[in-house]
N, C-alpha and C positions, 0 to 999 in steps of 0.2 A: 348517415354517420352515427354510431353510438356515442353516448356521452363521455366525456373525458374520465369520469369517475365511475366507470361502468362496473357492474358485478357479474360474477359468473358462478352458476349453480346456487344463486342466492346467498352465498356464504362468504364471498371475498370482496373486499373493498380496496379499490387500486388507488384511493386518494393518497395515502401516505407515500406509496412507492412513485406514482407519477409525479408528487410534488417534489421529492427528493431529486427525481431525474430531471425536472425541469429546472430545479434550482442549480444542479450541477452543471447543466448546459448553459444556464445563463452566466454562471461564474466563468466558464470557459470563455464564452464569447466576450465576456468583459475583459479577461486577461489578453484575449487576442486584440481587442481593440486598443487596449493600453500599449501593447506592443507596437501596432500600427502607428500610433501617435507618438511613439519614442518614450512611453512614460514607464516602461518596465524597469523595475529596480534591480539592479545586480546583486546576486547573492555571494556572500562570503563562503568560500570552499574551505578555508584554513582560518581558525580562530582560536584565541586563547580562552581558556573556561576556568573559572575558580569555583570555589564551594557555593557561593551565593547564587551563581547563574547555572549550576549544574542540572537542576530541575527543568529548566526551560530550554537550554542551549543544547542538552544532551539527551535527557530522558523523553521530553516532549518531542523533540526533533527526530528522534530514533524511530518514531511510528510512521514517518513520511520517507526517511532515507537512511541508510546505514551510517551510523557515527563511528569512526575509527578515531581511538584515543591513543595519543602519544604522550607517555609519562616520561618526563624528561628533567635535567637540572643543568645549570649553567657550568657547573664544574665537571660534567660526565662528557669525557671525550667521545666515547662511542655514540652518545645522543647527538653529537654535532655531524656525525657521519651519516646516522639514519634519518636524522629530522628533514634535511634538505631533500633527500629521497623521497619520503613520504609527501612533502608539501608539492613537489614537483608532480608526483602521480596524482594528487588531488586535482590538479589544475588540468592534467591529461585526461583524466578519467570524466571530467566536465559534469560533475553533479551526480555521478552514479554511487558516490559516497562522499561525506564531508569529513574533514579532520579537525579534531579538537586537541588542543596542546595543553597539557596540565604540568605546571612547574611543582615538581613534588615538595620542594623546599617551602613553598607558599601554601601548599594544599595538602597538608599531612593527613587530614581526616580522609580525603578521597584515596590518598595512597594506601591508607590503612584498609579502608572499606573493601577495595579491589584486591587486597591481599598480595600486592606487588612485592616480590622477593628481591628485585634489582631492576636497575635501569640501563639502558632504555628498555621499556616494556610496552608492548602495543596491546590493547583490547578493543573490543568493539561493543556497541550497544545496538541491539535489533529489537524493536517493539518493546523497549524499556527493559530488555534483559541483557545482562553483560555476557560478553563471549571472549574468553582469551584467545589471543591470536599467536603471538610469539614474544620472545624476550632476547635482546641482544641486537646488535648491528648486523642484521640478515643482509645478504645480497640482494640486489634489485629483483634479479629473476625469481628468487624465493617470495619475496614481498608481493610482486605481481600475481604469483600463483595463489597466495593467501587472499589477497584482495578479490581476485576473481571468484573464488571459492565463497568468499563471505558475500558477495553480490548475488551470485546464483543461489545460495541458500535463503537469503532475505526475500528474493523474488519467489522461490518455489515454495518456501515454507509459510511465509506470511503476505506474499503478494506486495511486498514492499519494493518499489523500484523507483530510484531516484530519477528526476527529471533533469534534462540537460539545461545548464545554466552558465552563465559567464560570471567569473569571479569578480567581486567589486574591487579587488585589487589589481586586477588585470591592467594592462597598459591603457592609461588614459581614464580608466575607472568608468568607461562609457558602457552602457547597456548593449546588448546584442542587436544586430540588425533587425529592423521589423520584419516579421515573417508575412510572405504574401497570403492573400485569402485562399482559403481551401478549395480546390477545383471539385469537391464533392458536395457543394453546398445542395445542388438540385436533387442528388441521389439521396441525401440524408433526408431532405424534405419529403420526398416520396416516401421513405422508409417510416418516418414519423406518422405521416397521414395513413399508412397501412397499419400501423400499430393502433392508432386512434380509432381506426375503422373497425378493429378486431380481426383484421386479416393477418393473424399471427404468422403463418407460413411465408406469406409475402414479405412481411417485416423482417423475419430472420433472414431470408435469402437477400434481401436488399442491403441489410447491414453486413452480411458476410460478403457481399460483393465489393463493398467499401473497403472493408480490412483486407481482402485479398491484395488490394492494390496500395493500401495505406495501413498497414499492420497495427500502427501506433494512433491511429485515429480515436481519440478518447470519446467523442459524442458517439461513434459507431460502436465502441466497446460497451458503453453503458446502454445504448438503445438495444443491442443484441442481447445483453444480459436481461434486461426487462423482457424482450420479447420471449425468449426461451423460459424465462420463469412463468410467464403467463401461459405458455403452451403447456407447461408440466401440470399446472393446477387445473386448467380448463376440464370441466366435466367431472372434476374429483368430487367424491362423496366425503364430505368433511367429517361426518361422524365416524365413517368407516376408517378413514385415514388416521384420525386420532385415538380410535380404540386400538389399531394396530400398533401405533407408537407407544401407547401405555402398556400394552401387552408384551412388547418387544424392546426393552429399553436399550439393549446392546446391538439391535440390528440397524445398520446404517441406512438401509433403504427406507425403512419405515420411519426413522427420525428425519432423514431428509425430506420425505413427503410431507410430514408434519411441519418442518421448518419452512417449507415453500408456503404452506398455508398461513402459517405465522407472519411471514414477511408480507404477504399480499394483503393480509387482514390489517396491516399496520402495527402489528406486535414485533418490532424489529429487535428489541432486546431479547424477547423469548426465542425467537428464531436463531439469534446468535448463540444465546446461552445453551440452547437445545444441543447444537453441534459441537460447541466446546465441551460439553458433558460427554457427547458420544465419542469425541476424540480421546477423552480422558478414560473412559471405560473400555475402550477397544484396543486392538493391536494389528500390525500387519497391514494387510490391504484394506481391512475394514477401517482401519484408523486413517488410512491415505485417502479412502474414498470419502469419508466425512471431512477430512481437513480440506480436500481440494473442493468440495461443494461449498463449505464456508467461504473460501476465496472468491467463488462466483457470486455468493450472495453480497460480499462486501464490494464487489463490482456494480450491483444494482443500486445500492444506497450511495456510494462514492467515498473515496479514500479520505476526504476532508471531514466527513460526518463524525462528530465525537462518539457516537456509538460504535462506528467501525473502530476507532482508534483504541477505545476500551476493550473491544472484543479481540483485537490484535494483541494486546497485552496479556488478556486472559488465555488466549492461545498459546502465546509463548511460554506462559508459566506452566502450562501442561505440558508442551512438548520439550521444555528443558527440565 
């Protein structure tokens, strides 16, 4: 068995990638253990926001889940029609978005910053970027359609997918029932062993087998992203790859190859910054190719990593 921090072609160091992967897997196991012990904390799907809490409750949270904002006021009759619809849908969608309610009378600065022309007005914040949705008491069918489009765009553009949760305000305020242990533990262990042993093809196939039966398996997604990354850089001539990237700044294939080397070498911010710049300077299919690859690299590091959060914001600023 090769050492865990092995190198390939003498130029890549897996320490950073492996450490990030192991940390994320440990966190996932800790959350699962907490759930089995009944210690999972319910999450509020609908909450009031003021100017003091906007940074944390909306901007920071929007890097993990789409945040829908309902601008309302007590005197606004249409607000009283729309508000309950949005709150019910937040519970029904169960964590695919969260709803922040802002009283415009008490938060005039936010009202002005968003350029609200009238209420009710509904916006979203995704990866720290505001997105206008609609104004007025829209019918529920239209609201559903807008929410579905928002959720799809958040996932496709930024890889932001809200996790299923139970609302803390749900009946009894109790956490969700404990989840059973995964039936894929042995298959995942075999895949991890193949990855550590340098059997990248075997590891890729093993992770894909798990995902074929359980597409949402976080550990398998992370493992597959790592194995595919290592497969791409195996045998690469680092000097040649970096020269091609320097000579062709608008070539997504050249920048992707260099970004892969950056990431495996532990230069995470460099890898993300390179691809954000590629998205900025390209268009059409080239831009889409670079964007999708950046989302794949996010999977390698993990959504909770602050470097991923920062890069999502940078990507959003480029795309918007």
